[in-house]
C-alpha positions as CSV (number, residue, x, y, z in Angstrom):
1,X,125.5,111.4,125.7
2,X,122.9,108.7,125.3
3,X,119.2,109.7,125.2
4,X,117.5,108.7,128.4
5,X,113.9,109.7,127.6
6,X,111.8,110.1,124.4
7,X,108.7,112.2,125.0
8,X,106.0,111.4,122.4
9,X,103.4,114.2,121.8
10,X,100.5,113.5,119.3
11,X,99.6,116.9,117.8
12,X,96.3,117.6,116.1
13,X,94.7,121.1,115.9
14,X,96.0,122.3,119.2
15,X,97.9,125.5,118.2
16,X,96.5,127.4,121.2
17,X,98.0,125.0,123.8
18,X,101.0,123.3,122.1
19,X,103.6,125.9,123.1
20,X,102.7,125.5,126.8
21,X,103.0,121.8,126.5
22,X,106.4,121.9,124.7
23,X,107.7,124.6,127.1
24,X,107.3,122.1,130.0
25,X,109.4,119.6,128.0
26,X,112.2,121.6,126.6
27,X,112.8,123.1,130.1
28,X,113.2,119.8,131.8
29,X,115.8,120.4,134.6
30,X,119.3,119.0,134.1
31,X,118.2,116.7,131.2
32,X,118.6,118.8,128.0
33,X,121.2,116.4,126.5
34,X,119.4,113.3,127.5
35,X,116.0,114.1,126.2
36,X,114.3,114.1,122.9
37,X,110.8,115.4,122.1
38,X,108.9,113.8,119.2
39,X,106.1,116.0,117.9
40,X,103.8,113.9,115.7
41,X,101.7,116.2,113.6
42,X,98.6,114.0,113.0
43,X,97.2,115.8,109.9
44,X,96.5,119.1,111.6
45,X,94.4,121.6,109.6
46,X,95.2,124.6,111.7
47,X,98.7,126.0,112.3
48,X,99.9,123.2,114.6
49,X,102.1,121.6,112.0
50,X,103.9,124.9,111.2
51,X,104.3,125.6,114.9
52,X,106.0,122.2,115.3
53,X,108.5,123.0,112.6
54,X,109.1,126.5,114.1
55,X,109.8,125.0,117.5
56,X,112.1,122.4,115.9
57,X,114.2,125.2,114.6
58,X,114.4,126.8,118.1
59,X,115.1,123.7,120.2
60,X,117.6,121.0,119.3
61,X,115.8,118.3,121.4
62,X,112.7,118.4,119.1
63,X,112.1,116.1,116.2
64,X,109.0,116.5,114.0
65,X,107.0,114.0,112.0
66,X,104.1,114.9,109.7
67,X,101.5,112.3,108.8
68,X,98.0,111.9,107.5
69,X,95.3,112.0,110.2
70,X,95.0,108.7,112.0
71,X,94.2,109.6,115.6
72,X,96.3,109.5,118.8
73,X,97.0,105.8,118.5
74,X,98.5,106.1,115.1
75,X,100.6,109.1,116.2
76,X,101.8,107.3,119.3
77,X,102.8,104.3,117.2
78,X,104.9,106.5,114.9
79,X,106.6,107.9,118.0
80,X,107.4,104.4,119.3
81,X,108.9,103.4,116.0
82,X,111.1,106.5,115.8
83,X,112.1,106.9,119.5
84,X,115.7,106.6,120.5
85,X,115.5,107.0,124.3
86,X,115.8,104.2,126.9
87,X,112.4,105.1,128.2
88,X,109.3,106.5,126.5
89,X,106.8,109.0,128.0
90,X,103.5,110.0,126.4
91,X,102.3,113.6,126.8
92,X,99.0,114.9,125.3
93,X,99.5,118.2,123.5
94,X,97.1,120.2,125.7
95,X,98.7,119.0,128.9
96,X,102.1,119.5,130.6
97,X,104.5,117.9,133.0
98,X,106.5,119.2,135.9
99,X,110.0,120.4,135.0
100,X,111.6,118.0,137.4
101,X,109.9,114.9,135.9
102,X,112.7,113.5,133.8
103,X,115.4,114.2,136.2
104,X,113.6,112.6,139.1
105,X,112.7,109.6,137.0
106,X,116.4,109.3,136.0
107,X,117.5,109.3,139.6
108,X,115.0,106.6,140.5
109,X,116.0,104.5,137.5
110,X,119.7,104.6,138.5
111,X,118.6,102.1,141.2
112,X,115.8,100.4,139.4
113,X,117.1,100.4,135.8
114,X,115.8,96.9,135.2
115,X,112.0,97.7,135.4
116,X,109.8,97.6,132.3
117,X,107.6,100.5,133.5
118,X,107.4,103.3,136.1
119,X,104.1,104.5,137.4
120,X,103.7,108.0,138.8
121,X,100.8,110.3,139.7
122,X,99.2,113.3,138.0
123,X,97.0,116.3,138.8
124,X,93.6,116.7,137.1
125,X,93.0,120.4,136.5
126,X,89.4,121.5,135.9
127,X,89.2,125.2,136.2
128,X,90.5,126.1,139.6
129,X,89.8,122.6,141.0
130,X,92.8,120.3,141.3
131,X,92.5,116.6,142.2
132,X,94.8,113.5,142.1
133,X,94.4,111.4,139.0
134,X,95.0,108.2,140.9
135,X,92.2,107.1,143.2
136,X,94.6,105.9,145.9
137,X,98.0,107.8,145.6
138,X,101.1,105.8,146.5
139,X,102.8,106.9,149.7
140,X,106.2,105.3,149.0
141,X,108.2,103.5,146.2
142,X,106.7,100.1,145.5
143,X,108.3,97.4,143.3
144,X,106.1,94.7,141.8
145,X,107.7,91.7,140.2
146,X,104.7,90.2,138.4
147,X,102.5,92.2,136.0
148,X,99.7,89.7,136.2
149,X,99.7,89.8,140.0
150,X,99.9,93.6,139.9
151,X,96.9,93.8,137.6
152,X,94.8,91.4,139.7
153,X,95.4,93.4,142.8
154,X,94.6,96.7,141.1
155,X,91.4,95.2,139.7
156,X,90.4,93.9,143.1
157,X,91.0,97.4,144.6
158,X,89.4,99.2,141.7
159,X,92.5,101.2,141.5
160,X,93.9,100.6,138.0
161,X,94.9,103.7,136.1
162,X,94.7,103.2,132.3
163,X,95.9,106.7,131.4
164,X,99.0,106.0,129.2
165,X,100.6,109.3,130.3
166,X,101.0,108.1,133.9
167,X,103.6,105.6,132.9
168,X,107.2,105.6,131.6
169,X,107.9,102.6,129.4
170,X,111.2,100.9,128.7
171,X,111.5,101.2,124.9
172,X,113.2,97.9,124.5
173,X,110.3,96.2,126.4
174,X,107.7,97.7,124.0
175,X,109.7,96.7,121.0
176,X,110.5,93.2,122.2
177,X,106.9,92.5,123.1
178,X,105.5,94.1,119.9
179,X,103.3,96.4,121.9
180,X,101.5,99.1,119.9
181,X,98.2,101.0,120.2
182,X,95.2,99.7,118.3
183,X,94.4,102.3,115.7
184,X,91.1,103.8,114.6
185,X,89.3,103.6,117.9
186,X,88.5,105.8,120.9
187,X,89.4,104.4,124.4
188,X,92.8,103.3,123.1
189,X,94.2,103.5,126.6
190,X,91.6,101.1,127.9
191,X,92.7,98.6,125.3
192,X,96.4,99.2,125.6
193,X,97.2,99.3,129.3
194,X,96.0,95.8,130.5
195,X,97.8,94.2,127.5
196,X,101.0,96.0,128.4
197,X,100.8,95.2,132.1
198,X,100.2,91.5,131.5
199,X,103.6,91.4,129.7
200,X,105.5,93.2,132.5
201,X,108.1,91.5,134.6
202,X,108.8,94.4,136.9
203,X,106.8,97.5,137.6
204,X,107.9,100.4,139.8
205,X,105.4,102.8,141.4
206,X,106.5,106.1,142.8
207,X,104.4,108.7,144.7
208,X,105.5,111.8,142.7
209,X,103.0,114.0,141.0
210,X,104.5,114.7,137.5
211,X,101.6,115.0,135.0
212,X,99.1,117.8,134.7
213,X,95.9,116.7,132.9
214,X,94.1,119.8,131.9
215,X,90.3,119.4,131.2
216,X,89.2,121.7,128.5
217,X,85.8,122.1,126.8
218,X,87.3,121.4,123.4
219,X,90.0,118.9,124.4
220,X,90.4,115.6,122.6
221,X,88.6,113.8,125.4
222,X,85.6,116.0,125.4
223,X,85.1,116.1,121.6
224,X,84.3,112.4,121.2
225,X,81.2,111.5,119.2
226,X,78.9,109.8,121.7
227,X,77.7,107.1,119.4
228,X,81.2,106.2,118.3
229,X,82.3,106.4,121.9
230,X,79.8,103.8,122.9
231,X,80.5,101.5,120.0
232,X,84.3,101.7,120.4
233,X,84.2,101.1,124.2
234,X,81.9,98.2,123.7
235,X,84.4,96.7,121.1
236,X,87.3,97.3,123.4
237,X,85.5,95.7,126.4
238,X,84.6,92.6,124.3
239,X,88.3,92.3,123.4
240,X,89.1,92.6,127.1
241,X,86.9,89.7,127.8
242,X,88.7,87.6,125.2
243,X,92.0,88.6,126.9
244,X,90.6,87.7,130.3
245,X,89.7,84.2,129.0
246,X,93.4,83.5,128.4
247,X,94.4,84.2,132.1
248,X,94.4,82.1,135.2
249,X,91.0,81.8,137.0
250,X,91.4,84.4,139.7
251,X,92.8,87.1,137.3
252,X,90.1,86.2,134.7
253,X,87.5,86.7,137.4
254,X,88.6,90.2,138.3
255,X,89.3,91.3,134.7
256,X,85.8,90.4,133.8
257,X,84.5,92.3,136.9
258,X,86.5,95.3,135.7
259,X,85.0,95.0,132.3
260,X,81.5,94.9,133.8
261,X,82.3,98.1,135.9
262,X,83.3,99.9,132.7
263,X,80.2,98.8,130.8
264,X,77.9,99.7,133.7
265,X,79.6,103.1,134.0
266,X,79.2,103.7,130.3
267,X,75.5,102.9,130.5
268,X,75.1,105.5,133.2
269,X,77.3,108.2,131.7
270,X,75.6,107.9,128.3
271,X,72.1,107.5,129.8
272,X,71.6,104.5,127.5
273,X,67.9,104.3,128.2
274,X,67.5,107.2,125.8
275,X,65.9,106.2,122.5
276,X,69.0,107.1,120.4
277,X,71.3,104.7,122.3
278,X,68.9,101.8,123.2
279,X,70.0,99.9,120.1
280,X,73.6,100.0,121.2
281,X,72.9,98.4,124.6
282,X,73.5,94.6,124.9
283,X,72.1,93.4,128.2
284,X,73.5,90.0,127.5
285,X,77.0,91.4,128.0
286,X,76.1,92.1,131.6
287,X,75.8,88.4,132.4
288,X,78.5,86.2,134.0
289,X,81.0,88.9,135.0
290,X,80.1,90.2,138.4
291,X,82.6,89.2,141.1
292,X,81.1,91.2,144.0
293,X,77.6,91.4,145.6
294,X,77.4,95.1,144.7
295,X,78.0,94.4,141.1
296,X,75.5,91.5,141.1
297,X,72.9,93.9,142.5
298,X,73.8,96.6,139.9
299,X,73.4,94.0,137.1
300,X,70.0,92.9,138.3
301,X,68.6,96.4,138.5
302,X,70.0,97.3,135.1
303,X,68.5,94.1,133.6
304,X,65.1,95.1,135.0
305,X,65.1,98.7,134.1
306,X,68.0,100.8,132.7
307,X,66.5,104.1,133.7
308,X,66.1,102.9,137.3
309,X,69.7,101.8,137.3
310,X,70.9,105.2,136.2
311,X,68.8,107.1,138.8
312,X,69.9,104.7,141.5
313,X,73.5,105.5,140.7
314,X,72.9,109.2,140.6
315,X,71.3,109.0,144.1
316,X,74.2,106.8,145.4
317,X,76.8,109.4,144.1
318,X,74.9,112.2,145.8
319,X,74.8,110.3,149.1
320,X,78.6,109.6,148.9
321,X,79.4,113.2,148.1
322,X,77.3,114.4,151.1
323,X,75.0,116.5,149.0
């Protein structure tokens, strides 16, 4: 039987969580013979690599690749190169997916087997609090036949999810378009997803909640060095501007506005008025990107005084949350 799905799991020093993740994969309902799991040991220094090999002996669906440490992008690229399934899923090693995920996707793809990507939803788990990963969850199946138009609409609605694990990708599409992750940077999802969506001919969105994103104090996303975080995101956003310049005027406008949103959010989240980060702030980057009156106002305040801008945003968030 042909492999329908390749699930790529970057593994690096996650021995405490890896088995829970893999359990959700090897126990996919009705899909055992149509599923392969690629565990990419990315230079782990704990027992994660040995655990991968142990699970490979236990479960026939698992394939293991050991490599020098290169980060999640490097590990995912190794997975793409070695995958054999019709569609590719990415799962982080400290998260998990619903056991019905692959079967339900396979049922949908019987009708929509021509699509380049399928988008689904996820649940963010932070302690006992669970929330939807998508800002505006889909209520029904929606087919988009133009990746650029899809991207523009999502930018306009501020509803673009850049988490790579919320998508299933047709392997042939990724290979044909030469789509790979940029290696050596943080925020690789931010760099990857717009590039991929621009190349899509057809995108399918379904309302199902499949992915469980578990927020942990020592997870990959919470271990980022703040200075490298700022430098890498700034680099990625400048690349996004270059990409935007290649698009038609309306898409370019909203791509740049989205870049501005990300940059302004970074300024607030990192409190870039602090002495240690001031040298990393480029106020010139704020200019010429606002597409809405709200963003134009945010830019003006930030240009005048970064600390005021951060405090204004804090107050705005409190008012919106009803505190």
